[in-house]
C-alpha positions in Angstrom: -0.1 -0.1 0.1 1.1 3.4 -0.9 0.3 6.8 0.8 1.2 10.0 -1.6 1.4 12.9 1.1 0.9 16.7 -0.5 0.5 19.9 1.3 1.9 23.4 1.1 5.2 24.7 2.3 4.9 27.2 5.0 7.9 29.4 6.6 9.5 28.0 9.6 11.7 29.0 12.5 14.9 28.0 10.6 13.9 30.1 7.0 14.7 33.5 6.1 12.0 35.9 6.3 11.6 39.1 4.5 10.4 42.3 5.5 10.4 45.6 3.5 9.7 49.0 5.1 8.2 51.3 3.9 5.8 49.7 1.5 4.8 52.6 -0.4 7.6 55.1 -1.6 6.3 58.4 -2.3 8.8 60.4 -4.4 6.3 63.9 -4.8 6.8 66.1 -7.1 10.1 65.8 -9.3 11.3 67.7 -11.9 11.3 66.4 -15.3 14.9 65.6 -16.3 15.7 65.4 -12.8 16.4 62.5 -10.4 15.6 62.0 -7.3 16.5 58.6 -4.9 14.8 57.1 -1.9 15.7 53.7 -0.3 13.7 50.7 0.7 15.1 49.1 3.9 15.0 45.0 3.3 14.6 43.2 7.3 15.4 39.5 7.5 13.2 38.6 10.3 14.0 34.8 10.2 16.8 32.9 11.4 18.6 31.8 8.3 20.4 33.8 6.0 18.3 35.7 3.3 19.5 36.4 -0.1 18.3 39.0 -2.6 19.0 38.5 -6.3 17.8 41.1 -7.7 15.0 44.0 -7.9 12.9 45.3 -10.7 10.8 47.8 -11.6 9.4 49.7 -14.8 10.7 52.9 -15.9 10.9 56.2 -15.2 11.9 54.4 -11.6 14.8 52.3 -11.4 17.0 50.0 -9.6 19.8 52.2 -7.7 22.1 49.6 -7.3 24.8 48.3 -9.7 23.9 45.1 -11.3 27.2 43.6 -9.9 26.1 44.1 -6.5 23.6 41.3 -6.6 23.1 38.8 -5.2 23.5 40.1 -1.7 22.8 38.4 2.0 21.3 39.3 4.8 22.4 37.7 8.0 19.6 36.9 10.4 18.0 39.9 12.3 20.0 42.3 10.2 19.2 44.9 7.3 20.3 46.2 4.3 18.7 49.2 2.4 18.2 49.0 -1.5 18.2 52.6 -3.2 15.4 53.3 -5.9 15.4 56.5 -8.2 12.6 58.4 -10.1 13.3 60.3 -12.9 10.6 61.1 -14.8 10.4 62.4 -18.7 7.1 64.2 -19.1 4.6 66.1 -16.5 2.2 63.7 -15.4 1.9 61.1 -12.3 3.8 58.0 -12.1 3.1 54.6 -10.1 4.9 51.3 -10.6 5.4 48.2 -8.3 9.1 47.5 -7.4 9.5 43.8 -7.3 12.4 42.0 -4.9 13.3 38.6 -5.7 14.7 37.0 -2.7 15.1 33.3 -1.3 11.8 32.7 -0.4 11.3 29.1 1.3 8.2 28.9 -0.2 9.0 29.8 -3.5 6.1 32.3 -3.5 5.5 35.7 -4.4 8.7 38.1 -4.3 8.1 41.2 -2.1 6.9 44.1 -3.7 7.0 48.0 -2.8 4.5 50.4 -4.6 6.4 53.4 -6.0 4.7 56.3 -7.3 5.8 60.0 -8.1 5.1 62.9 -10.2 6.6 64.4 -12.8 6.5 68.3 -13.3 7.7 70.9 -15.4 11.2 71.7 -15.0 12.5 74.6 -13.2 14.4 77.3 -15.5 17.0 79.5 -14.0 16.0 82.8 -11.8 17.5 85.8 -11.3 17.7 88.3 -8.3 18.9 91.7 -7.0 20.1 94.0 -4.5 20.9 97.5 -4.1 23.4 98.5 -0.9 21.4 101.3 -0.4 18.1 102.3 -0.2 18.2 106.2 0.0 21.1 107.7 -1.9 22.7 111.2 -1.5 24.4 113.6 -3.5 28.1 112.3 -3.4 27.3 108.8 -2.7 27.6 105.6 -4.8 25.5 102.8 -5.7 26.4 99.1 -5.8 24.0 96.9 -7.4 24.7 93.4 -7.4 23.0 90.2 -8.9 23.0 86.5 -9.2 21.6 83.5 -11.1 20.3 79.8 -9.6 20.0 77.2 -12.4 18.1 74.4 -10.2 18.1 72.3 -13.9 20.4 70.9 -16.2 23.1 73.1 -18.2 21.5 75.8 -20.1 21.9 79.0 -22.1 20.1 82.1 -21.2 19.9 85.7 -21.9 19.5 88.4 -19.1 18.1 91.9 -19.8 18.3 94.6 -17.5 17.0 98.0 -17.5 16.8 100.8 -14.9 13.8 103.0 -14.7 14.3 106.5 -14.1 11.7 108.7 -12.1 10.1 110.3 -14.8 9.8 107.1 -16.2 12.5 106.4 -18.5 13.6 103.1 -19.2 16.8 102.5 -20.3 18.5 99.3 -20.8 21.5 97.5 -19.0 24.7 97.8 -20.1 24.9 100.5 -22.5 21.8 102.5 -21.0 19.9 102.3 -24.6 16.6 103.0 -25.5 16.9 99.4 -27.1 17.2 96.1 -25.5 20.3 94.9 -24.9 20.3 91.0 -23.6 23.6 89.0 -22.3 24.2 86.0 -23.0 24.9 83.5 -20.1 25.6 79.5 -20.2 24.9 78.5 -16.6 25.9 74.9 -15.8 23.4 72.2 -14.2 22.6 72.8 -10.6 24.7 76.0 -10.2 24.7 79.8 -8.9 26.4 82.7 -10.2 27.1 85.2 -7.7 26.4 87.7 -6.3 28.4 90.0 -8.0 28.4 93.6 -8.4 27.3 94.6 -12.0 27.2 98.6 -11.4 28.3 101.0 -9.3 26.8 104.6 -9.6 27.7 107.8 -8.4 25.2 109.8 -7.7 25.4 113.9 -8.0 22.7 116.6 -8.1 23.0 116.1 -12.2 20.8 113.1 -11.7 17.2 113.7 -11.1 16.1 113.1 -7.8 13.1 110.2 -6.9 13.2 106.9 -6.9 14.8 104.4 -9.4 13.7 100.7 -10.6 16.5 98.3 -11.8 14.7 95.1 -13.4 16.2 92.0 -14.7 14.9 88.7 -16.1 15.8 85.6 -17.8 14.6 85.1 -21.3 15.1 82.4 -24.1 18.4 82.9 -26.1 17.0 81.2 -29.2 13.1 83.2 -29.3 13.6 86.2 -31.2 10.5 87.8 -29.1 12.3 88.4 -26.4 10.3 85.2 -24.6 10.8 85.6 -20.8 11.6 82.0 -19.2 12.2 82.8 -15.7 11.2 85.5 -13.5 11.7 89.0 -13.3 13.8 90.4 -10.5 13.6 93.9 -9.2 15.3 96.1 -6.8 14.4 100.0 -6.2 16.2 103.2 -4.2 15.6 106.4 -4.2 17.7 109.6 -4.6 17.3 112.4 -2.2 
């Protein structure tokens, strides 16, 4: 007489046991073209060594480890961090699963983590201005400084500056003419320029009294309509 026995293999006290934390990775808003990294911690709550063979997901999410890093072992009671990256290519929401393949004693489903994030329009360079005085008197000089911050990839920009006199006349920097004179600048990836002094003006009674305003803007250098791509900055002072 022969008896055939069958059953389902369950996790025992001498087996590895995978626990992933957190179970949801929320990358939030990330600019298109940029990359954000987060980590998932893989715990081994079992008694035997746990082996992680590889992880997989769908773009724009990706395994942050080099392929040669696998397989990796996790001793009983220990944990290891797994890097996950999010690099959106479009301005929209994404949601995918990160799959962790390990030496499950039951041969069952791999561990999974939900990953989601939103691609947003890339942030362009911005300009800022500052004057060293709010009020200028006869015989004093005013110093004007500017700076540019670029949170995104390397790019070319035009900088346009102009000063408005108390009577409303607008003259464009750097030649102080009636015609715009954009200055071409190339800014490196995730970089900043300045602050640096761009103007030092001695004031005398030959200049009109009243409020002066200096404006600056970031323009698209390849658009002949002088399209503004970043912000418009301004600073003002009064000549008494």
